PDB file as gemmi writes it, atoms N, CA and C in Angstrom:
CRYST1    1.000    1.000    1.000  90.00  90.00  90.00 P 1                      
ATOM      1  N   MET A   1      32.487  71.023 -18.499  1.00  0.00           N  
ATOM      2  CA  MET A   1      33.581  71.206 -19.425  1.00  0.00           C  
ATOM      3  C   MET A   1      33.862  69.890 -20.137  1.00  0.00           C  
ATOM      4  N   ILE A   2      34.153  69.996 -21.424  1.00  0.00           N  
ATOM      5  CA  ILE A   2      34.558  68.839 -22.221  1.00  0.00           C  
ATOM      6  C   ILE A   2      35.942  69.127 -22.777  1.00  0.00           C  
ATOM      7  N   ARG A   3      36.870  68.199 -22.575  1.00  0.00           N  
ATOM      8  CA  ARG A   3      38.186  68.293 -23.200  1.00  0.00           C  
ATOM      9  C   ARG A   3      38.208  67.325 -24.374  1.00  0.00           C  
ATOM     10  N   HIS A   4      38.340  67.886 -25.551  1.00  0.00           N  
ATOM     11  CA  HIS A   4      38.364  67.124 -26.798  1.00  0.00           C  
ATOM     12  C   HIS A   4      39.822  66.942 -27.193  1.00  0.00           C  
ATOM     13  N   THR A   5      40.240  65.683 -27.359  1.00  0.00           N  
ATOM     14  CA  THR A   5      41.618  65.398 -27.751  1.00  0.00           C  
ATOM     15  C   THR A   5      41.638  64.428 -28.916  1.00  0.00           C  
ATOM     16  N   VAL A   6      42.672  64.551 -29.713  1.00  0.00           N  
ATOM     17  CA  VAL A   6      42.884  63.620 -30.810  1.00  0.00           C  
ATOM     18  C   VAL A   6      44.386  63.465 -31.008  1.00  0.00           C  
ATOM     19  N   VAL A   7      44.834  62.220 -31.144  1.00  0.00           N  
ATOM     20  CA  VAL A   7      46.217  61.941 -31.509  1.00  0.00           C  
ATOM     21  C   VAL A   7      46.184  61.348 -32.906  1.00  0.00           C  
ATOM     22  N   PHE A   8      47.236  61.634 -33.689  1.00  0.00           N  
ATOM     23  CA  PHE A   8      47.168  61.223 -35.087  1.00  0.00           C  
ATOM     24  C   PHE A   8      48.547  61.058 -35.722  1.00  0.00           C  
ATOM     25  N   VAL A   9      48.531  60.391 -36.866  1.00  0.00           N  
ATOM     26  CA  VAL A   9      49.699  60.212 -37.723  1.00  0.00           C  
ATOM     27  C   VAL A   9      49.349  60.801 -39.076  1.00  0.00           C  
ATOM     28  N   LEU A  10      50.227  61.647 -39.584  1.00  0.00           N  
ATOM     29  CA  LEU A  10      50.022  62.238 -40.907  1.00  0.00           C  
ATOM     30  C   LEU A  10      50.602  61.344 -41.995  1.00  0.00           C  
ATOM     31  N   LYS A  11      50.093  61.477 -43.192  1.00  0.00           N  
ATOM     32  CA  LYS A  11      50.613  60.756 -44.349  1.00  0.00           C  
ATOM     33  C   LYS A  11      51.923  61.369 -44.842  1.00  0.00           C  
ATOM     34  N   HIS A  12      52.218  62.578 -44.419  1.00  0.00           N  
ATOM     35  CA  HIS A  12      53.392  63.306 -44.887  1.00  0.00           C  
ATOM     36  C   HIS A  12      54.665  62.861 -44.166  1.00  0.00           C  
ATOM     37  N   ALA A  13      55.787  63.049 -44.832  1.00  0.00           N  
ATOM     38  CA  ALA A  13      57.083  62.769 -44.222  1.00  0.00           C  
ATOM     39  C   ALA A  13      57.312  63.726 -43.049  1.00  0.00           C  
ATOM     40  N   HIS A  14      57.943  63.207 -42.005  1.00  0.00           N  
ATOM     41  CA  HIS A  14      58.225  64.023 -40.824  1.00  0.00           C  
ATOM     42  C   HIS A  14      59.138  65.193 -41.202  1.00  0.00           C  
ATOM     43  N   GLY A  15      58.734  66.384 -40.803  1.00  0.00           N  
ATOM     44  CA  GLY A  15      59.517  67.583 -41.083  1.00  0.00           C  
ATOM     45  C   GLY A  15      59.288  68.183 -42.457  1.00  0.00           C  
ATOM     46  N   SER A  16      58.406  67.585 -43.237  1.00  0.00           N  
ATOM     47  CA  SER A  16      58.154  68.054 -44.606  1.00  0.00           C  
ATOM     48  C   SER A  16      57.363  69.358 -44.611  1.00  0.00           C  
ATOM     49  N   LEU A  17      57.406  70.033 -45.735  1.00  0.00           N  
ATOM     50  CA  LEU A  17      56.616  71.254 -45.894  1.00  0.00           C  
ATOM     51  C   LEU A  17      55.130  70.960 -45.768  1.00  0.00           C  
ATOM     52  N   GLN A  18      54.700  69.793 -46.249  1.00  0.00           N  
ATOM     53  CA  GLN A  18      53.292  69.412 -46.157  1.00  0.00           C  
ATOM     54  C   GLN A  18      52.866  69.226 -44.697  1.00  0.00           C  
ATOM     55  N   GLU A  19      53.736  68.618 -43.894  1.00  0.00           N  
ATOM     56  CA  GLU A  19      53.447  68.450 -42.471  1.00  0.00           C  
ATOM     57  C   GLU A  19      53.318  69.813 -41.796  1.00  0.00           C  
ATOM     58  N   LYS A  20      54.260  70.692 -42.067  1.00  0.00           N  
ATOM     59  CA  LYS A  20      54.230  72.035 -41.480  1.00  0.00           C  
ATOM     60  C   LYS A  20      52.996  72.808 -41.922  1.00  0.00           C  
ATOM     61  N   ALA A  21      52.612  72.672 -43.182  1.00  0.00           N  
ATOM     62  CA  ALA A  21      51.423  73.367 -43.690  1.00  0.00           C  
ATOM     63  C   ALA A  21      50.154  72.852 -43.013  1.00  0.00           C  
ATOM     64  N   PHE A  22      50.067  71.541 -42.818  1.00  0.00           N  
ATOM     65  CA  PHE A  22      48.895  70.971 -42.144  1.00  0.00           C  
ATOM     66  C   PHE A  22      48.764  71.535 -40.736  1.00  0.00           C  
ATOM     67  N   LEU A  23      49.850  71.511 -39.987  1.00  0.00           N  
ATOM     68  CA  LEU A  23      49.813  72.004 -38.613  1.00  0.00           C  
ATOM     69  C   LEU A  23      49.509  73.501 -38.569  1.00  0.00           C  
ATOM     70  N   ARG A  24      50.078  74.248 -39.487  1.00  0.00           N  
ATOM     71  CA  ARG A  24      49.783  75.690 -39.557  1.00  0.00           C  
ATOM     72  C   ARG A  24      48.312  75.922 -39.856  1.00  0.00           C  
ATOM     73  N   ASP A  25      47.801  75.227 -40.846  1.00  0.00           N  
ATOM     74  CA  ASP A  25      46.421  75.442 -41.280  1.00  0.00           C  
ATOM     75  C   ASP A  25      45.400  74.931 -40.266  1.00  0.00           C  
ATOM     76  N   ALA A  26      45.797  73.978 -39.430  1.00  0.00           N  
ATOM     77  CA  ALA A  26      44.892  73.460 -38.399  1.00  0.00           C  
ATOM     78  C   ALA A  26      44.588  74.506 -37.340  1.00  0.00           C  
ATOM     79  N   LYS A  27      45.391  75.538 -37.259  1.00  0.00           N  
ATOM     80  CA  LYS A  27      45.152  76.589 -36.264  1.00  0.00           C  
ATOM     81  C   LYS A  27      43.844  77.330 -36.513  1.00  0.00           C  
ATOM     82  N   VAL A  28      43.242  77.118 -37.683  1.00  0.00           N  
ATOM     83  CA  VAL A  28      41.928  77.707 -37.956  1.00  0.00           C  
ATOM     84  C   VAL A  28      40.889  77.204 -36.954  1.00  0.00           C  
ATOM     85  N   LEU A  29      41.122  76.030 -36.401  1.00  0.00           N  
ATOM     86  CA  LEU A  29      40.171  75.445 -35.456  1.00  0.00           C  
ATOM     87  C   LEU A  29      40.032  76.285 -34.190  1.00  0.00           C  
ATOM     88  N   LYS A  30      41.109  76.947 -33.767  1.00  0.00           N  
ATOM     89  CA  LYS A  30      41.024  77.748 -32.546  1.00  0.00           C  
ATOM     90  C   LYS A  30      40.229  79.029 -32.735  1.00  0.00           C  
ATOM     91  N   GLU A  31      39.915  79.366 -33.981  1.00  0.00           N  
ATOM     92  CA  GLU A  31      39.106  80.550 -34.280  1.00  0.00           C  
ATOM     93  C   GLU A  31      37.612  80.289 -34.151  1.00  0.00           C  
ATOM     94  N   ILE A  32      37.238  79.027 -34.026  1.00  0.00           N  
ATOM     95  CA  ILE A  32      35.823  78.669 -33.967  1.00  0.00           C  
ATOM     96  C   ILE A  32      35.266  79.048 -32.598  1.00  0.00           C  
ATOM     97  N   PRO A  33      34.122  79.742 -32.574  1.00  0.00           N  
ATOM     98  CA  PRO A  33      33.525  80.121 -31.292  1.00  0.00           C  
ATOM     99  C   PRO A  33      33.325  78.909 -30.390  1.00  0.00           C  
ATOM    100  N   GLY A  34      33.657  79.076 -29.125  1.00  0.00           N  
ATOM    101  CA  GLY A  34      33.501  78.007 -28.142  1.00  0.00           C  
ATOM    102  C   GLY A  34      34.767  77.225 -27.868  1.00  0.00           C  
ATOM    103  N   VAL A  35      35.749  77.303 -28.778  1.00  0.00           N  
ATOM    104  CA  VAL A  35      37.011  76.590 -28.571  1.00  0.00           C  
ATOM    105  C   VAL A  35      37.848  77.353 -27.553  1.00  0.00           C  
ATOM    106  N   GLU A  36      38.269  76.646 -26.516  1.00  0.00           N  
ATOM    107  CA  GLU A  36      39.122  77.219 -25.477  1.00  0.00           C  
ATOM    108  C   GLU A  36      40.364  76.351 -25.318  1.00  0.00           C  
ATOM    109  N   LYS A  37      41.464  76.963 -24.959  1.00  0.00           N  
ATOM    110  CA  LYS A  37      42.716  76.262 -24.644  1.00  0.00           C  
ATOM    111  C   LYS A  37      43.164  75.330 -25.766  1.00  0.00           C  
ATOM    112  N   PHE A  38      43.090  75.791 -27.005  1.00  0.00           N  
ATOM    113  CA  PHE A  38      43.539  74.993 -28.148  1.00  0.00           C  
ATOM    114  C   PHE A  38      45.049  74.788 -28.067  1.00  0.00           C  
ATOM    115  N   GLU A  39      45.483  73.541 -28.218  1.00  0.00           N  
ATOM    116  CA  GLU A  39      46.911  73.228 -28.232  1.00  0.00           C  
ATOM    117  C   GLU A  39      47.221  72.242 -29.342  1.00  0.00           C  
ATOM    118  N   GLN A  40      48.372  72.433 -29.955  1.00  0.00           N  
ATOM    119  CA  GLN A  40      48.943  71.437 -30.847  1.00  0.00           C  
ATOM    120  C   GLN A  40      50.110  70.817 -30.096  1.00  0.00           C  
ATOM    121  N   LEU A  41      50.187  69.501 -30.105  1.00  0.00           N  
ATOM    122  CA  LEU A  41      51.160  68.797 -29.289  1.00  0.00           C  
ATOM    123  C   LEU A  41      51.937  67.783 -30.116  1.00  0.00           C  
ATOM    124  N   LYS A  42      53.203  67.603 -29.772  1.00  0.00           N  
ATOM    125  CA  LYS A  42      54.018  66.551 -30.377  1.00  0.00           C  
ATOM    126  C   LYS A  42      54.032  65.381 -29.403  1.00  0.00           C  
ATOM    127  N   GLN A  43      53.665  64.223 -29.855  1.00  0.00           N  
ATOM    128  CA  GLN A  43      53.591  63.019 -29.039  1.00  0.00           C  
ATOM    129  C   GLN A  43      55.015  62.473 -28.875  1.00  0.00           C  
ATOM    130  N   VAL A  44      55.441  62.192 -27.635  1.00  0.00           N  
ATOM    131  CA  VAL A  44      56.821  61.750 -27.394  1.00  0.00           C  
ATOM    132  C   VAL A  44      56.932  60.391 -26.700  1.00  0.00           C  
ATOM    133  N   SER A  45      55.825  59.796 -26.325  1.00  0.00           N  
ATOM    134  CA  SER A  45      55.877  58.501 -25.643  1.00  0.00           C  
ATOM    135  C   SER A  45      56.349  57.405 -26.593  1.00  0.00           C  
ATOM    136  N   LYS A  46      57.154  56.508 -26.070  1.00  0.00           N  
ATOM    137  CA  LYS A  46      57.594  55.345 -26.857  1.00  0.00           C  
ATOM    138  C   LYS A  46      56.573  54.205 -26.767  1.00  0.00           C  
ATOM    139  N   LYS A  47      55.467  54.438 -26.044  1.00  0.00           N  
ATOM    140  CA  LYS A  47      54.446  53.408 -25.874  1.00  0.00           C  
ATOM    141  C   LYS A  47      53.468  53.345 -27.036  1.00  0.00           C  
ATOM    142  N   ASN A  48      53.532  54.314 -27.940  1.00  0.00           N  
ATOM    143  CA  ASN A  48      52.687  54.283 -29.136  1.00  0.00           C  
ATOM    144  C   ASN A  48      53.408  55.036 -30.244  1.00  0.00           C  
ATOM    145  N   ASP A  49      52.882  54.948 -31.443  1.00  0.00           N  
ATOM    146  CA  ASP A  49      53.566  55.569 -32.580  1.00  0.00           C  
ATOM    147  C   ASP A  49      52.789  56.736 -33.200  1.00  0.00           C  
ATOM    148  N   TYR A  50      51.869  57.324 -32.443  1.00  0.00           N  
ATOM    149  CA  TYR A  50      51.220  58.536 -32.937  1.00  0.00           C  
ATOM    150  C   TYR A  50      52.249  59.665 -32.948  1.00  0.00           C  
ATOM    151  N   GLN A  51      52.035  60.645 -33.830  1.00  0.00           N  
ATOM    152  CA  GLN A  51      53.006  61.721 -33.991  1.00  0.00           C  
ATOM    153  C   GLN A  51      52.598  63.014 -33.283  1.00  0.00           C  
ATOM    154  N   PHE A  52      51.337  63.390 -33.413  1.00  0.00           N  
ATOM    155  CA  PHE A  52      50.878  64.689 -32.950  1.00  0.00           C  
ATOM    156  C   PHE A  52      49.556  64.554 -32.202  1.00  0.00           C  
ATOM    157  N   GLY A  53      49.212  65.612 -31.513  1.00  0.00           N  
ATOM    158  CA  GLY A  53      47.928  65.674 -30.848  1.00  0.00           C  
ATOM    159  C   GLY A  53      47.371  67.078 -30.888  1.00  0.00           C  
ATOM    160  N   PHE A  54      46.067  67.164 -30.864  1.00  0.00           N  
ATOM    161  CA  PHE A  54      45.352  68.431 -30.676  1.00  0.00           C  
ATOM    162  C   PHE A  54      44.525  68.268 -29.411  1.00  0.00           C  
ATOM    163  N   SER A  55      44.450  69.334 -28.648  1.00  0.00           N  
ATOM    164  CA  SER A  55      43.626  69.345 -27.447  1.00  0.00           C  
ATOM    165  C   SER A  55      42.908  70.683 -27.384  1.00  0.00           C  
ATOM    166  N   MET A  56      41.666  70.658 -26.962  1.00  0.00           N  
ATOM    167  CA  MET A  56      40.891  71.884 -26.790  1.00  0.00           C  
ATOM    168  C   MET A  56      39.789  71.615 -25.785  1.00  0.00           C  
ATOM    169  N   GLU A  57      39.268  72.683 -25.228  1.00  0.00           N  
ATOM    170  CA  GLU A  57      38.199  72.545 -24.254  1.00  0.00           C  
ATOM    171  C   GLU A  57      36.972  73.322 -24.703  1.00  0.00           C  
ATOM    172  N   PHE A  58      35.824  72.831 -24.235  1.00  0.00           N  
ATOM    173  CA  PHE A  58      34.540  73.463 -24.504  1.00  0.00           C  
ATOM    174  C   PHE A  58      33.804  73.629 -23.180  1.00  0.00           C  
ATOM    175  N   LYS A  59      33.101  74.723 -23.051  1.00  0.00           N  
ATOM    176  CA  LYS A  59      32.366  75.024 -21.821  1.00  0.00           C  
ATOM    177  C   LYS A  59      31.342  73.946 -21.498  1.00  0.00           C  
ATOM    178  N   ASP A  60      30.661  73.440 -22.541  1.00  0.00           N  
ATOM    179  CA  ASP A  60      29.592  72.466 -22.323  1.00  0.00           C  
ATOM    180  C   ASP A  60      29.307  71.714 -23.617  1.00  0.00           C  
ATOM    181  N   GLN A  61      28.360  70.798 -23.558  1.00  0.00           N  
ATOM    182  CA  GLN A  61      28.013  69.971 -24.720  1.00  0.00           C  
ATOM    183  C   GLN A  61      27.507  70.815 -25.880  1.00  0.00           C  
ATOM    184  N   ALA A  62      26.765  71.863 -25.584  1.00  0.00           N  
ATOM    185  CA  ALA A  62      26.241  72.733 -26.653  1.00  0.00           C  
ATOM    186  C   ALA A  62      27.377  73.388 -27.426  1.00  0.00           C  
ATOM    187  N   ALA A  63      28.411  73.844 -26.727  1.00  0.00           N  
ATOM    188  CA  ALA A  63      29.556  74.463 -27.401  1.00  0.00           C  
ATOM    189  C   ALA A  63      30.296  73.437 -28.253  1.00  0.00           C  
ATOM    190  N   TYR A  64      30.436  72.218 -27.733  1.00  0.00           N  
ATOM    191  CA  TYR A  64      31.097  71.150 -28.485  1.00  0.00           C  
ATOM    192  C   TYR A  64      30.284  70.768 -29.724  1.00  0.00           C  
ATOM    193  N   ASP A  65      28.991  70.668 -29.570  1.00  0.00           N  
ATOM    194  CA  ASP A  65      28.126  70.334 -30.706  1.00  0.00           C  
ATOM    195  C   ASP A  65      28.193  71.420 -31.780  1.00  0.00           C  
ATOM    196  N   ALA A  66      28.224  72.676 -31.362  1.00  0.00           N  
ATOM    197  CA  ALA A  66      28.310  73.785 -32.325  1.00  0.00           C  
ATOM    198  C   ALA A  66      29.637  73.747 -33.076  1.00  0.00           C  
ATOM    199  N   TYR A  67      30.702  73.403 -32.386  1.00  0.00           N  
ATOM    200  CA  TYR A  67      32.024  73.255 -33.019  1.00  0.00           C  
ATOM    201  C   TYR A  67      31.980  72.185 -34.106  1.00  0.00           C  
ATOM    202  N   ASN A  68      31.393  71.056 -33.801  1.00  0.00           N  
ATOM    203  CA  ASN A  68      31.380  69.936 -34.747  1.00  0.00           C  
ATOM    204  C   ASN A  68      30.691  70.264 -36.063  1.00  0.00           C  
ATOM    205  N   VAL A  69      29.718  71.156 -36.037  1.00  0.00           N  
ATOM    206  CA  VAL A  69      28.996  71.493 -37.270  1.00  0.00           C  
ATOM    207  C   VAL A  69      29.404  72.854 -37.836  1.00  0.00           C  
ATOM    208  N   HIS A  70      30.344  73.521 -37.188  1.00  0.00           N  
ATOM    209  CA  HIS A  70      30.774  74.835 -37.668  1.00  0.00           C  
ATOM    210  C   HIS A  70      31.429  74.688 -39.045  1.00  0.00           C  
ATOM    211  N   PRO A  71      31.145  75.602 -39.983  1.00  0.00           N  
ATOM    212  CA  PRO A  71      31.694  75.497 -41.345  1.00  0.00           C  
ATOM    213  C   PRO A  71      33.221  75.392 -41.401  1.00  0.00           C  
ATOM    214  N   LYS A  72      33.941  76.070 -40.521  1.00  0.00           N  
ATOM    215  CA  LYS A  72      35.413  75.977 -40.541  1.00  0.00           C  
ATOM    216  C   LYS A  72      35.878  74.581 -40.131  1.00  0.00           C  
ATOM    217  N   HIS A  73      35.201  73.974 -39.158  1.00  0.00           N  
ATOM    218  CA  HIS A  73      35.556  72.615 -38.742  1.00  0.00           C  
ATOM    219  C   HIS A  73      35.212  71.611 -39.842  1.00  0.00           C  
ATOM    220  N   VAL A  74      34.018  71.720 -40.374  1.00  0.00           N  
ATOM    221  CA  VAL A  74      33.583  70.803 -41.430  1.00  0.00           C  
ATOM    222  C   VAL A  74      34.520  70.894 -42.629  1.00  0.00           C  
ATOM    223  N   ALA A  75      34.887  72.100 -43.032  1.00  0.00           N  
ATOM    224  CA  ALA A  75      35.787  72.291 -44.179  1.00  0.00           C  
ATOM    225  C   ALA A  75      37.165  71.718 -43.890  1.00  0.00           C  
ATOM    226  N   PHE A  76      37.694  71.943 -42.693  1.00  0.00           N  
ATOM    227  CA  PHE A  76      39.017  71.411 -42.364  1.00  0.00           C  
ATOM    228  C   PHE A  76      39.002  69.881 -42.398  1.00  0.00           C  
ATOM    229  N   VAL A  77      37.981  69.283 -41.834  1.00  0.00           N  
ATOM    230  CA  VAL A  77      37.887  67.819 -41.829  1.00  0.00           C  
ATOM    231  C   VAL A  77      37.818  67.285 -43.257  1.00  0.00           C  
ATOM    232  N   GLN A  78      36.966  67.866 -44.084  1.00  0.00           N  
ATOM    233  CA  GLN A  78      36.792  67.371 -45.452  1.00  0.00           C  
ATOM    234  C   GLN A  78      37.991  67.659 -46.347  1.00  0.00           C  
ATOM    235  N   ASP A  79      38.551  68.859 -46.241  1.00  0.00           N  
ATOM    236  CA  ASP A  79      39.598  69.286 -47.169  1.00  0.00           C  
ATOM    237  C   ASP A  79      40.998  68.871 -46.742  1.00  0.00           C  
ATOM    238  N   ARG A  80      41.236  68.717 -45.448  1.00  0.00           N  
ATOM    239  CA  ARG A  80      42.582  68.426 -44.977  1.00  0.00           C  
ATOM    240  C   ARG A  80      42.657  67.117 -44.203  1.00  0.00           C  
ATOM    241  N   TRP A  81      41.862  67.018 -43.125  1.00  0.00           N  
ATOM    242  CA  TRP A  81      41.967  65.871 -42.225  1.00  0.00           C  
ATOM    243  C   TRP A  81      41.769  64.546 -42.961  1.00  0.00           C  
ATOM    244  N   GLU A  82      40.682  64.407 -43.679  1.00  0.00           N  
ATOM    245  CA  GLU A  82      40.374  63.137 -44.342  1.00  0.00           C  
ATOM    246  C   GLU A  82      41.405  62.778 -45.408  1.00  0.00           C  
ATOM    247  N   ARG A  83      42.078  63.752 -45.972  1.00  0.00           N  
ATOM    248  CA  ARG A  83      43.059  63.512 -47.038  1.00  0.00           C  
ATOM    249  C   ARG A  83      44.477  63.309 -46.516  1.00  0.00           C  
ATOM    250  N   GLU A  84      44.792  63.922 -45.364  1.00  0.00           N  
ATOM    251  CA  GLU A  84      46.184  63.974 -44.929  1.00  0.00           C  
ATOM    252  C   GLU A  84      46.496  63.183 -43.664  1.00  0.00           C  
ATOM    253  N   VAL A  85      45.480  62.736 -42.947  1.00  0.00           N  
ATOM    254  CA  VAL A  85      45.698  61.970 -41.718  1.00  0.00           C  
ATOM    255  C   VAL A  85      45.590  60.487 -42.042  1.00  0.00           C  
ATOM    256  N   GLU A  86      46.643  59.768 -41.693  1.00  0.00           N  
ATOM    257  CA  GLU A  86      46.683  58.329 -41.944  1.00  0.00           C  
ATOM    258  C   GLU A  86      45.789  57.574 -40.969  1.00  0.00           C  
ATOM    259  N   ARG A  87      45.908  57.929 -39.679  1.00  0.00           N  
ATOM    260  CA  ARG A  87      45.056  57.309 -38.657  1.00  0.00           C  
ATOM    261  C   ARG A  87      45.050  58.196 -37.429  1.00  0.00           C  
ATOM    262  N   PHE A  88      44.023  57.989 -36.595  1.00  0.00           N  
ATOM    263  CA  PHE A  88      43.881  58.829 -35.412  1.00  0.00           C  
ATOM    264  C   PHE A  88      43.075  58.114 -34.342  1.00  0.00           C  
ATOM    265  N   LEU A  89      43.154  58.683 -33.150  1.00  0.00           N  
ATOM    266  CA  LEU A  89      42.365  58.230 -32.022  1.00  0.00           C  
ATOM    267  C   LEU A  89      41.808  59.485 -31.345  1.00  0.00           C  
ATOM    268  N   GLU A  90      40.506  59.532 -31.207  1.00  0.00           N  
ATOM    269  CA  GLU A  90      39.840  60.683 -30.595  1.00  0.00           C  
ATOM    270  C   GLU A  90      39.309  60.272 -29.225  1.00  0.00           C  
ATOM    271  N   ILE A  91      39.577  61.120 -28.240  1.00  0.00           N  
ATOM    272  CA  ILE A  91      39.068  60.881 -26.892  1.00  0.00           C  
ATOM    273  C   ILE A  91      38.530  62.198 -26.339  1.00  0.00           C  
ATOM    274  N   ASP A  92      37.331  62.150 -25.801  1.00  0.00           N  
ATOM    275  CA  ASP A  92      36.725  63.301 -25.178  1.00  0.00           C  
ATOM    276  C   ASP A  92      36.527  62.998 -23.700  1.00  0.00           C  
ATOM    277  N   TYR A  93      36.899  63.962 -22.859  1.00  0.00           N  
ATOM    278  CA  TYR A  93      36.842  63.785 -21.419  1.00  0.00           C  
ATOM    279  C   TYR A  93      35.931  64.819 -20.776  1.00  0.00           C  
ATOM    280  N   VAL A  94      35.348  64.438 -19.655  1.00  0.00           N  
ATOM    281  CA  VAL A  94      34.666  65.382 -18.760  1.00  0.00           C  
ATOM    282  C   VAL A  94      35.226  65.128 -17.370  1.00  0.00           C  
ATOM    283  N   PRO A  95      35.320  66.177 -16.535  1.00  0.00           N  
ATOM    284  CA  PRO A  95      35.845  65.981 -15.178  1.00  0.00           C  
ATOM    285  C   PRO A  95      34.961  65.058 -14.356  1.00  0.00           C  
ATOM    286  N   LEU A  96      35.574  64.329 -13.462  1.00  0.00           N  
ATOM    287  CA  LEU A  96      34.841  63.460 -12.533  1.00  0.00           C  
ATOM    288  C   LEU A  96      34.379  64.268 -11.337  1.00  0.00           C  
TER     289      LEU A  96                                                      
END                                                                             
């Protein structure tokens, strides 16, 4: 199993219609075959200034690789993520 996580800051004002639209439209990612346990998260720690997080799991490396090249993922990254995310940190985990 691979747990794919990303924390990020949007370019949009907090609570704006643009922020809400981004989060709504990001739900397309959970429709991609192989995506399990998709979550959108609000970051609340005072130890960093990221705003949101996405978390999802994949059965194996093949499922994760297929997700990365899936047309819905590629389109979301090109059309939304690259334009609307100010900065991010991506971390992928596997169980020990």
